[in-house]
Backbone as JSON Lines, residues from 0, in Angstrom:
{"i":0,"aa":"M","n":[0.36,-1.32,12.98],"ca":[0.36,-0.03,12.17],"c":[-0.31,1.04,12.9]}
{"i":1,"aa":"L","n":[0.51,2.25,12.54],"ca":[0.12,3.43,13.06],"c":[-0.05,4.43,11.87]}
{"i":2,"aa":"I","n":[-1.07,5.22,11.72],"ca":[-0.91,6.46,10.82],"c":[-0.99,7.72,11.49]}
{"i":3,"aa":"N","n":[-0.25,8.68,11.36],"ca":[-0.02,9.92,12.04],"c":[-1.03,10.93,11.02]}
{"i":4,"aa":"S","n":[-2.2,11.19,11.68],"ca":[-2.96,11.97,10.78],"c":[-2.52,13.36,10.32]}
{"i":5,"aa":"E","n":[-1.69,13.86,11.41],"ca":[-1.04,15.16,11.06],"c":[-0.25,15.17,10.03]}
{"i":6,"aa":"N","n":[0.78,14.25,9.92],"ca":[1.79,14.23,8.66],"c":[1.8,13.33,7.48]}
{"i":7,"aa":"G","n":[1.15,12.22,7.95],"ca":[0.92,11.14,6.91],"c":[1.72,9.97,7.04]}
{"i":8,"aa":"V","n":[2.65,9.97,8.11],"ca":[3.65,8.92,8.06],"c":[2.78,7.58,8.59]}
{"i":9,"aa":"I","n":[3.19,6.52,7.92],"ca":[2.71,5.34,8.29],"c":[3.99,4.57,8.89]}
{"i":10,"aa":"E","n":[3.64,4.21,10.3],"ca":[4.72,3.18,10.73],"c":[4.36,1.69,10.55]}
{"i":11,"aa":"L","n":[4.86,0.94,10.09],"ca":[4.75,-0.38,10.12],"c":[5.66,-1.24,11.07]}
{"i":12,"aa":"E","n":[5.14,-1.21,12.4],"ca":[5.81,-1.71,13.53],"c":[6.51,-3.09,13.29]}
{"i":13,"aa":"T","n":[5.77,-4.13,12.58],"ca":[6.38,-5.43,12.17],"c":[7.3,-5.25,11.44]}
{"i":14,"aa":"F","n":[7.64,-4.51,10.75],"ca":[8.62,-4.3,9.82],"c":[9.81,-3.23,10.03]}
{"i":15,"aa":"A","n":[9.77,-2.74,11.22],"ca":[10.44,-1.4,11.52],"c":[10.7,-0.35,10.6]}
{"i":16,"aa":"T","n":[9.23,-0.16,9.91],"ca":[9.5,0.7,8.62],"c":[8.67,1.73,8.77]}
{"i":17,"aa":"R","n":[9.08,3.17,8.27],"ca":[8.13,4.31,8.39],"c":[7.96,4.57,6.79]}
{"i":18,"aa":"L","n":[6.77,4.75,6.42],"ca":[6.47,5.27,5.0],"c":[6.18,6.54,4.97]}
{"i":19,"aa":"Y","n":[6.77,7.41,4.28],"ca":[6.11,8.84,4.16],"c":[6.66,9.6,2.88]}
{"i":20,"aa":"K","n":[5.97,10.61,2.67],"ca":[6.09,11.34,1.44],"c":[7.62,11.72,1.26]}
{"i":21,"aa":"G","n":[8.43,11.54,0.44],"ca":[9.62,12.27,0.24],"c":[10.58,11.32,0.52]}
{"i":22,"aa":"M","n":[10.39,10.16,1.19],"ca":[11.23,9.13,1.63],"c":[12.47,8.72,0.38]}
{"i":23,"aa":"S","n":[13.58,8.22,0.56],"ca":[14.14,7.72,-0.81],"c":[13.87,6.3,-0.81]}
{"i":24,"aa":"L","n":[14.29,6.14,-2.15],"ca":[14.2,4.66,-2.63],"c":[15.01,3.77,-2.12]}
{"i":25,"aa":"D","n":[16.06,4.17,-1.75],"ca":[17.29,3.55,-1.05],"c":[16.74,3.2,0.45]}
{"i":26,"aa":"Q","n":[16.03,4.29,1.02],"ca":[15.47,3.7,2.22],"c":[14.75,2.72,2.25]}
{"i":27,"aa":"L","n":[13.72,2.72,1.36],"ca":[12.67,1.94,1.26],"c":[13.45,0.55,0.98]}
{"i":28,"aa":"K","n":[14.34,0.51,0.05],"ca":[15.2,-0.7,-0.2],"c":[15.58,-1.44,0.71]}
{"i":29,"aa":"Q","n":[15.94,-0.63,1.79],"ca":[16.9,-1.15,2.97],"c":[15.94,-1.81,4.07]}
{"i":30,"aa":"S","n":[14.58,-1.41,3.82],"ca":[13.69,-1.65,4.93],"c":[13.25,-3.38,4.93]}
{"i":31,"aa":"D","n":[12.91,-3.8,6.12],"ca":[12.52,-5.05,6.26],"c":[11.32,-5.17,5.63]}
{"i":32,"aa":"F","n":[10.46,-4.39,5.31],"ca":[9.03,-4.32,4.45],"c":[9.39,-4.51,3.12]}
{"i":33,"aa":"Y","n":[10.37,-3.94,2.43],"ca":[10.51,-4.24,1.02],"c":[11.21,-5.57,0.79]}
{"i":34,"aa":"K","n":[11.98,-5.83,1.81],"ca":[12.92,-7.24,1.6],"c":[11.7,-8.29,1.64]}
{"i":35,"aa":"E","n":[10.9,-8.03,2.65],"ca":[9.97,-9.33,2.91],"c":[8.55,-9.22,1.82]}
{"i":36,"aa":"K","n":[8.14,-8.14,1.61],"ca":[6.92,-8.11,0.82],"c":[6.99,-7.45,-0.48]}
{"i":37,"aa":"Y","n":[7.96,-7.18,-1.0],"ca":[8.21,-6.73,-2.37],"c":[7.38,-7.52,-3.39]}
{"i":38,"aa":"H","n":[6.71,-7.17,-4.41],"ca":[5.96,-8.06,-5.31],"c":[6.54,-7.53,-6.72]}
{"i":39,"aa":"D","n":[6.17,-6.52,-7.06],"ca":[6.22,-5.95,-8.49],"c":[6.73,-4.59,-8.7]}
{"i":40,"aa":"L","n":[7.07,-4.17,-9.72],"ca":[7.34,-3.0,-10.15],"c":[6.76,-2.4,-11.65]}
{"i":41,"aa":"W","n":[6.4,-1.35,-11.69],"ca":[5.69,-0.77,-13.05],"c":[6.42,0.29,-13.3]}
{"i":42,"aa":"D","n":[7.49,0.67,-14.36],"ca":[7.76,1.83,-14.64],"c":[7.0,2.54,-15.66]}
{"i":43,"aa":"V","n":[6.37,3.77,-15.32],"ca":[5.42,4.33,-15.99],"c":[6.22,5.0,-17.38]}
{"i":44,"aa":"K","n":[7.52,5.25,-17.24],"ca":[8.15,5.63,-18.59],"c":[8.1,7.34,-18.31]}
{"i":45,"aa":"T","n":[7.7,7.84,-17.11],"ca":[7.51,9.42,-17.17],"c":[8.21,10.05,-16.05]}
{"i":46,"aa":"G","n":[9.21,8.84,-15.45],"ca":[9.63,9.48,-14.22],"c":[9.28,8.7,-12.95]}
{"i":47,"aa":"Y","n":[7.83,8.41,-13.22],"ca":[7.27,7.56,-12.04],"c":[7.5,6.14,-12.25]}
{"i":48,"aa":"F","n":[7.68,5.37,-10.94],"ca":[7.66,4.0,-10.78],"c":[6.7,3.77,-9.62]}
{"i":49,"aa":"W","n":[5.73,2.5,-10.05],"ca":[5.3,2.11,-8.89],"c":[5.63,0.8,-8.15]}
{"i":50,"aa":"Y","n":[5.89,0.79,-7.06],"ca":[6.12,-0.57,-6.47],"c":[4.93,-1.2,-5.74]}
{"i":51,"aa":"Y","n":[4.79,-2.43,-5.85],"ca":[3.5,-3.36,-5.4],"c":[4.0,-4.3,-4.53]}
{"i":52,"aa":"F","n":[3.32,-4.36,-3.19],"ca":[3.81,-5.06,-2.18],"c":[2.6,-6.26,-1.66]}
{"i":53,"aa":"K","n":[3.15,-7.49,-1.44],"ca":[2.28,-8.45,-1.05],"c":[1.47,-8.05,0.11]}
{"i":54,"aa":"P","n":[0.15,-8.46,0.43],"ca":[-0.61,-7.93,1.59],"c":[0.01,-8.26,3.01]}
{"i":55,"aa":"V","n":[-0.1,-7.46,4.02],"ca":[0.37,-7.44,5.3],"c":[-1.17,-7.54,6.09]}
{"i":56,"aa":"E","n":[-0.83,-8.64,7.18],"ca":[-2.05,-8.66,8.13],"c":[-1.77,-7.62,9.24]}
{"i":57,"aa":"I","n":[-2.66,-6.72,9.43],"ca":[-2.87,-5.6,10.18],"c":[-4.29,-5.8,10.96]}
{"i":58,"aa":"K","n":[-4.35,-6.01,12.33],"ca":[-5.52,-6.24,13.08],"c":[-6.65,-6.77,12.18]}
{"i":59,"aa":"G","n":[-6.13,-7.92,11.67],"ca":[-7.36,-8.97,11.24],"c":[-7.66,-8.61,9.83]}
{"i":60,"aa":"Y","n":[-7.06,-7.38,9.19],"ca":[-7.22,-7.05,7.68],"c":[-6.08,-7.51,6.88]}
{"i":61,"aa":"Q","n":[-6.05,-7.88,5.63],"ca":[-5.25,-7.89,4.66],"c":[-4.89,-6.61,3.93]}
{"i":62,"aa":"V","n":[-3.89,-5.86,4.24],"ca":[-3.77,-4.63,3.7],"c":[-2.45,-4.71,2.7]}
{"i":63,"aa":"S","n":[-2.94,-4.22,1.49],"ca":[-2.11,-3.93,0.44],"c":[-1.59,-2.53,0.29]}
{"i":64,"aa":"F","n":[-0.31,-2.46,-0.09],"ca":[0.29,-1.07,-0.43],"c":[0.89,-1.18,-1.9]}
{"i":65,"aa":"S","n":[0.76,0.02,-2.54],"ca":[1.3,0.36,-3.75],"c":[2.0,1.76,-3.31]}
{"i":66,"aa":"L","n":[3.11,1.83,-3.66],"ca":[3.94,2.94,-3.47],"c":[4.3,3.7,-4.81]}
{"i":67,"aa":"C","n":[4.05,4.79,-5.05],"ca":[4.53,5.51,-6.19],"c":[6.16,6.62,-6.18]}
{"i":68,"aa":"F","n":[6.97,6.27,-6.66],"ca":[7.88,6.95,-6.72],"c":[8.29,7.68,-7.86]}
{"i":69,"aa":"F","n":[8.67,9.25,-7.66],"ca":[8.81,10.1,-8.73],"c":[10.4,10.04,-8.59]}
{"i":70,"aa":"K","n":[11.04,9.53,-9.52],"ca":[12.65,9.35,-9.69],"c":[12.92,8.57,-8.53]}
{"i":71,"aa":"D","n":[13.57,9.34,-7.34],"ca":[14.01,8.58,-6.1],"c":[13.41,8.76,-4.88]}
{"i":72,"aa":"H","n":[12.19,9.48,-4.92],"ca":[11.65,9.8,-3.74],"c":[10.05,9.42,-3.87]}
{"i":73,"aa":"L","n":[9.64,8.96,-2.74],"ca":[8.22,8.64,-2.6],"c":[7.21,9.72,-2.76]}
{"i":74,"aa":"D","n":[6.34,9.43,-3.38],"ca":[5.33,10.49,-3.78],"c":[3.86,10.03,-3.54]}
{"i":75,"aa":"I","n":[3.41,8.98,-3.56],"ca":[2.03,8.61,-3.16],"c":[2.01,7.41,-2.61]}
{"i":76,"aa":"I","n":[1.13,7.12,-1.55],"ca":[1.15,5.99,-1.05],"c":[-0.43,5.63,-1.05]}
{"i":77,"aa":"H","n":[-0.71,4.19,-1.92],"ca":[-2.14,3.56,-1.86],"c":[-1.99,2.8,-0.97]}
{"i":78,"aa":"M","n":[-3.23,2.71,-0.16],"ca":[-3.32,1.29,0.97],"c":[-4.81,1.03,0.83]}
{"i":79,"aa":"N","n":[-4.97,-0.31,0.68],"ca":[-6.38,-0.74,0.7],"c":[-6.44,-2.02,1.41]}
{"i":80,"aa":"T","n":[-7.46,-2.53,2.04],"ca":[-7.73,-3.94,2.53],"c":[-8.29,-4.65,1.22]}
{"i":81,"aa":"W","n":[-7.85,-5.97,1.52],"ca":[-8.18,-6.91,0.57],"c":[-8.66,-8.14,0.94]}
{"i":82,"aa":"E","n":[-9.48,-9.01,0.29],"ca":[-10.23,-10.18,0.75],"c":[-10.14,-10.97,-0.43]}
{"i":83,"aa":"N","n":[-10.32,-12.37,-0.39],"ca":[-10.47,-13.18,-1.6],"c":[-11.6,-13.08,-2.3]}
{"i":84,"aa":"S","n":[-12.73,-12.6,-1.58],"ca":[-13.8,-12.19,-2.51],"c":[-13.98,-10.95,-3.17]}
{"i":85,"aa":"D","n":[-13.16,-10.17,-3.28],"ca":[-12.93,-8.85,-3.86],"c":[-12.75,-9.24,-5.28]}
{"i":86,"aa":"A","n":[-12.99,-8.5,-6.28],"ca":[-13.07,-8.81,-7.91],"c":[-11.72,-8.55,-8.0]}
{"i":87,"aa":"K","n":[-11.38,-9.79,-9.07],"ca":[-9.91,-9.72,-9.35],"c":[-9.7,-9.01,-10.63]}
{"i":88,"aa":"D","n":[-10.77,-8.87,-11.39],"ca":[-10.57,-8.32,-13.0],"c":[-12.1,-7.71,-13.09]}
{"i":89,"aa":"W","n":[-12.24,-6.88,-14.38],"ca":[-13.32,-6.31,-14.69],"c":[-14.35,-7.2,-14.77]}
{"i":90,"aa":"N","n":[-14.43,-8.53,-15.27],"ca":[-15.51,-9.55,-15.49],"c":[-16.13,-9.68,-14.05]}
{"i":91,"aa":"E","n":[-15.14,-9.71,-12.98],"ca":[-15.85,-9.89,-11.54],"c":[-16.47,-8.96,-10.8]}
{"i":92,"aa":"W","n":[-16.02,-7.74,-11.42],"ca":[-16.4,-6.53,-10.87],"c":[-18.1,-6.07,-10.65]}
{"i":93,"aa":"T","n":[-18.31,-5.77,-9.59],"ca":[-19.84,-5.48,-9.3],"c":[-19.79,-4.0,-8.58]}
{"i":94,"aa":"E","n":[-20.9,-3.49,-8.6],"ca":[-21.07,-2.32,-7.64],"c":[-21.41,-2.96,-6.39]}
{"i":95,"aa":"E","n":[-21.63,-3.59,-5.96],"ca":[-22.05,-4.5,-4.76],"c":[-20.47,-4.41,-4.16]}
{"i":96,"aa":"K","n":[-19.74,-5.34,-4.76],"ca":[-18.5,-5.85,-4.4],"c":[-17.56,-4.38,-4.08]}
{"i":97,"aa":"E","n":[-17.57,-3.54,-4.95],"ca":[-17.04,-2.21,-4.53],"c":[-17.53,-1.53,-3.46]}
{"i":98,"aa":"M","n":[-18.62,-1.61,-3.1],"ca":[-19.33,-0.95,-2.11],"c":[-18.86,-1.62,-0.8]}
{"i":99,"aa":"N","n":[-18.82,-2.93,-0.6],"ca":[-18.23,-3.57,0.27],"c":[-16.74,-3.42,0.55]}
{"i":100,"aa":"V","n":[-16.04,-3.33,-0.3],"ca":[-14.4,-2.76,-0.16],"c":[-14.65,-1.2,0.29]}
{"i":101,"aa":"F","n":[-15.5,-0.44,-0.15],"ca":[-15.24,0.98,0.4],"c":[-15.68,0.83,1.68]}
{"i":102,"aa":"R","n":[-16.65,0.19,2.24],"ca":[-17.13,0.08,3.47],"c":[-16.06,-0.6,4.55]}
{"i":103,"aa":"R","n":[-15.37,-1.68,4.09],"ca":[-14.18,-2.47,4.8],"c":[-13.31,-1.57,4.96]}
{"i":104,"aa":"N","n":[-12.88,-0.6,3.82],"ca":[-11.6,0.15,4.1],"c":[-11.9,1.3,5.06]}
{"i":105,"aa":"N","n":[-13.24,1.67,5.06],"ca":[-13.55,2.86,5.96],"c":[-13.53,2.28,7.42]}
{"i":106,"aa":"T","n":[-13.97,1.19,7.67],"ca":[-13.99,0.69,9.04],"c":[-12.61,0.28,9.34]}
{"i":107,"aa":"F","n":[-11.69,-0.19,8.61],"ca":[-10.29,-0.31,8.81],"c":[-9.73,1.2,9.37]}
{"i":108,"aa":"L","n":[-9.51,1.94,8.38],"ca":[-9.24,3.33,8.93],"c":[-9.67,3.94,10.01]}
{"i":109,"aa":"T","n":[-11.07,3.8,10.53],"ca":[-11.66,4.12,11.53],"c":[-10.99,3.62,12.78]}
C-alpha cells in the first residue's frame, strides 16, 4: 500500500486498486478490492452511503477501510488498523485501549 501525501490517493497494490476522492462507485465495484473484501453497506438516507470492507493485511497490520460515497462518487475514506484486543463495543471500551489504537495507527502511518 502506498499513500500519496500530496493528493491523498491510496494504492492497494495487492488488489490493483486506487482509492481517491471523486472515484465513481462503478469503478470501485469493478475492482478486485471490492470483489474480495466488501463486507456491508449503510444507506444514511441523505444521499450518503458507507461501504465497509473486511480487513486487509498491510506490512503486518490488519487495516480496515470504510468508504463514504455521496451519490455515485467517493467523498470520504476512513482507514484504521485493527487487532482482536480492540474494543468491539462500548462495554469493552477504555481510554487505554483507545490510546493503544491511536498509537498503533500513528506508527502504521509513519
